[in-house]
Structure formats: structure tokens, C-alpha cells
C-alpha positions as semicolon CSV with decimal commas, in nm:
position;residue;x (nm);y (nm);z (nm)
1;X;0,962;1,533;3,436
2;X;1,025;1,203;3,613
3;X;1,274;1,186;3,902
4;X;1,583;0,981;3,819
5;X;1,613;0,665;4,026
6;X;1,901;0,787;4,252
7;X;1,677;1,087;4,366
8;X;1,415;0,842;4,491
9;X;1,632;0,694;4,764
10;X;1,574;0,836;5,100
11;X;1,898;0,994;5,188
12;X;1,785;1,074;5,531
13;X;1,819;0,700;5,628
14;X;2,080;0,582;5,384
15;X;2,396;0,446;5,555
16;X;2,732;0,348;5,406
17;X;2,720;0,028;5,203
18;X;2,742;-0,130;4,854
19;X;2,412;-0,084;4,674
20;X;2,289;-0,160;4,324
21;X;2,188;0,180;4,203
22;X;2,040;0,070;3,876
23;X;2,061;-0,178;3,588
24;X;2,043;-0,081;3,228
25;X;2,019;-0,291;2,918
26;X;2,254;-0,190;2,632
27;X;2,184;-0,414;2,334
28;X;2,186;-0,758;2,491
29;X;2,420;-0,668;2,775
30;X;2,315;-0,565;3,128
31;X;2,514;-0,285;3,273
32;X;2,499;-0,256;3,658
33;X;2,577;0,069;3,838
34;X;2,677;0,040;4,201
35;X;2,652;0,300;4,479
36;X;2,957;0,268;4,690
37;X;2,833;0,486;4,976
38;X;3,129;0,584;5,205
39;X;2,950;0,835;5,434
40;X;2,602;0,873;5,572
41;X;2,443;1,156;5,356
42;X;2,341;1,465;5,548
43;X;2,469;1,325;5,875
44;X;2,849;1,296;5,830
45;X;3,089;1,551;5,666
46;X;3,140;1,495;5,297
47;X;3,482;1,397;5,163
48;X;3,699;1,683;5,020
49;X;3,777;1,691;4,653
50;X;4,152;1,614;4,697
51;X;4,093;1,270;4,860
52;X;3,799;1,194;4,636
53;X;4,019;1,277;4,331
54;X;4,298;1,056;4,469
55;X;4,056;0,767;4,531
56;X;3,914;0,810;4,183
57;X;4,262;0,765;4,030
58;X;4,354;0,470;4,246
59;X;4,011;0,299;4,212
60;X;3,998;0,329;3,833
61;X;4,356;0,203;3,811
62;X;4,283;-0,095;4,032
63;X;3,968;-0,188;3,844
64;X;4,116;-0,165;3,495
65;X;4,392;-0,387;3,613
66;X;4,199;-0,657;3,795
67;X;4,225;-0,985;3,610
68;X;3,853;-1,066;3,632
69;X;3,693;-0,718;3,605
70;X;3,923;-0,513;3,384
71;X;3,714;-0,595;3,074
72;X;3,385;-0,551;3,258
73;X;3,470;-0,209;3,400
74;X;3,279;0,072;3,242
75;X;3,334;0,354;3,482
76;X;3,448;0,440;3,840
77;X;3,404;0,792;3,969
78;X;3,279;1,016;4,245
79;X;2,926;1,128;4,320
80;X;2,872;1,492;4,297
81;X;2,759;1,508;4,662
82;X;3,102;1,361;4,769
83;X;2,955;1,091;4,989
84;X;3,083;0,806;4,774
85;X;3,141;0,661;4,426
86;X;2,965;0,509;4,139
87;X;3,110;0,186;3,986
88;X;2,966;0,068;3,659
89;X;3,027;-0,284;3,556
90;X;2,910;-0,491;3,251
91;X;2,695;-0,777;3,377
92;X;2,376;-0,854;3,564
93;X;2,535;-0,833;3,904
94;X;2,415;-0,803;4,268
95;X;2,585;-0,612;4,552
96;X;2,692;-0,941;4,711
97;X;2,865;-1,028;4,390
98;X;3,107;-0,744;4,408
99;X;3,177;-0,709;4,784
100;X;3,505;-0,896;4,731
101;X;3,608;-0,673;4,452
102;X;3,518;-0,352;4,632
103;X;3,698;-0,477;4,947
104;X;4,012;-0,557;4,750
105;X;3,992;-0,210;4,567
106;X;3,969;-0,019;4,899
107;X;4,248;-0,235;5,055
108;X;4,454;-0,123;4,749
109;X;4,365;0,240;4,817
110;X;4,426;0,204;5,191
111;X;4,770;0,055;5,137
112;X;4,890;0,258;4,836
113;X;5,208;0,454;4,882
114;X;5,415;0,651;4,626
115;X;5,312;0,843;4,319
116;X;4,940;0,837;4,243
117;X;4,885;0,699;3,892
118;X;4,796;0,969;3,641
119;X;4,880;1,255;3,884
120;X;5,084;1,468;3,652
121;X;5,019;1,782;3,449
122;X;5,035;1,568;3,122
123;X;4,780;1,303;3,251
124;X;4,539;1,497;3,465
125;X;4,353;1,827;3,431
126;X;4,382;1,895;3,802
127;X;4,681;1,697;3,917
128;X;4,763;1,916;4,221
129;X;4,432;1,852;4,381
130;X;4,535;1,513;4,544
131;X;4,559;1,395;4,908
132;X;4,685;1,036;4,937
133;X;4,705;1,046;5,310
134;X;4,330;1,121;5,353
135;X;4,253;0,873;5,077
136;X;4,438;0,601;5,271
137;X;4,254;0,702;5,592
138;X;3,905;0,713;5,441
139;X;3,953;0,379;5,258
140;X;4,057;0,223;5,591
141;X;3,751;0,373;5,758
142;X;3,514;0,231;5,482
143;X;3,678;-0,111;5,520
144;X;3,677;-0,115;5,899
145;X;3,326;0,034;5,941
146;X;3,141;-0,107;5,642
147;X;3,305;-0,365;5,416
148;X;3,473;-0,617;5,653
149;X;3,150;-0,689;5,833
150;X;2,892;-0,588;5,582
151;X;2,534;-0,698;5,640
152;X;2,237;-0,737;5,418
153;X;2,084;-0,405;5,512
154;X;2,396;-0,239;5,377
155;X;2,370;-0,422;5,040
156;X;2,007;-0,327;4,966
157;X;1,872;0,034;4,966
158;X;1,641;0,108;5,250
159;X;1,273;0,145;5,183
């Protein structure tokens, strides 16, 4: 059986960044999957489920309300390893194309106060597993350490 593409990336040298994970063709449309890597795999602690869950709710809400990307958003959700998120958008896009979008999304998460959208028993299957304070903190960390001064080596997977 062939390894899937994401298992061919050397996670021993992967650093936080915004990477194109894969591109798929669906009919005549290209779908681009982005790896929004927030922590260095196998070097830094992974994020806890409560803050990951909170960022998932906030990130999905942001993307589906963004004037330019709301109709291009296919999916936003956490990686099972809890080191980042996958963002799936319609279009043949590069990492550089979405840095502004990702930055604005993480600023939204960093600055969000109040009730997390969808965090109720009616709207979510695990609504009590939320941690807005840590979501704010981790979004700020990703912005300050990665997004605000992103370089090319954090936009393309290492060899």
C-alpha cells in the first residue's frame, strides 16, 4: 500500500508554517489542502483538545464569513496529531496566496472574547471541551513566532 502524501514529509525537521499539503482535482476544480503547522512536531508539546476544539470553531466561523473565501472554504479542522490544522480551499492556490487570510483568521482567534460560536449542547457534540484563553494564547504565539515574519522556508515543505 502506498504512503499518503502527508506521511512522506519529514516531521523531524518540519517547523511551524503554512504549507501546501496537497492539490486534488475534483471535476474541473482544483482543491488545495493547506497544512497550518502551529508547533514543531516531536519537539514541542502538542496542543490540548480543548484549545484545538475552540480554534476549530472560531477558525471555521471566520472562514465561512470571510467575504472572499466563504464560498471557497471546503473544510477547516485539526490534525489528529494536534500540531496544527488543515484548511481546504477551492482553487489552485499557493501558501503565499493565503498568508493574509491565515493571518487574519489567527488574529480573529487571538482577539476573540465572549461565547464561542457553536459551543452549546444543541450545536456541538462536545461543547464543554473548550478553552478560549489557551486558544487566544496559541493564536498569538503562531502569529508572533511564525505568521508575522514568515519566510519562504516556512511556506514550502522541507526536503
